C-alpha positions, 0 to 999 in steps of 0.5 A: 540516478537521472530522470530516465533511470528513475522513470524506468525504475518506477515503471518496473515497480508499477509492474509489481502492483497487484490487480484491482480487486472486484468491488464487493456487493454492498460497497458503495464507491460514493460513501466513505467507509471506516475499517479497523485493522487490529493486526499488523499490515504487511506490504511488499516493496522494492528492496533497496538493500538487494545485492547482485546483478543489475536489473534487466527489463525482463526481471522485476526488481528484488522485493522485501516484505515489511510491516507498516509502522507509525512514523511517530510512535512506532505502533504496528497494529490497531490501524484505522483506514478511512476512504472510498473505493478507488480513493486513497485511504487515510490511515491512522494508528491506534494513538490517532497519528495519521500515516504520511505517504506519497504513494497514491497507488498503494493507499488506494490498494490498501483501502480496497483490500481492507474493504474486501476483507471487511465484506467477507 
């Protein structure tokens, strides 16, 4: 895949992003928050195993839903997310391992969704 094809694919993937949620009253964007997520965290991502027609500009890439798992111990629940509204989350499993991810947009989104859910 050349740079142009990579950039086109990334643009299509970014088109799948959900809009930023409204910040709940009482969530100060300048304060670091900590949210514990007891359940598993599921996410949708491009499906690298999809078969079929090549993607067109009019159709988004095929996706699949996965469950977040710790890269070190395999744990899929008991997550702690730390961060500020609009900043990337630092995600730790129950054993204290920190999740490594280069996807800045996803880390911001997961922190915002955790704060919205915790504020309910």
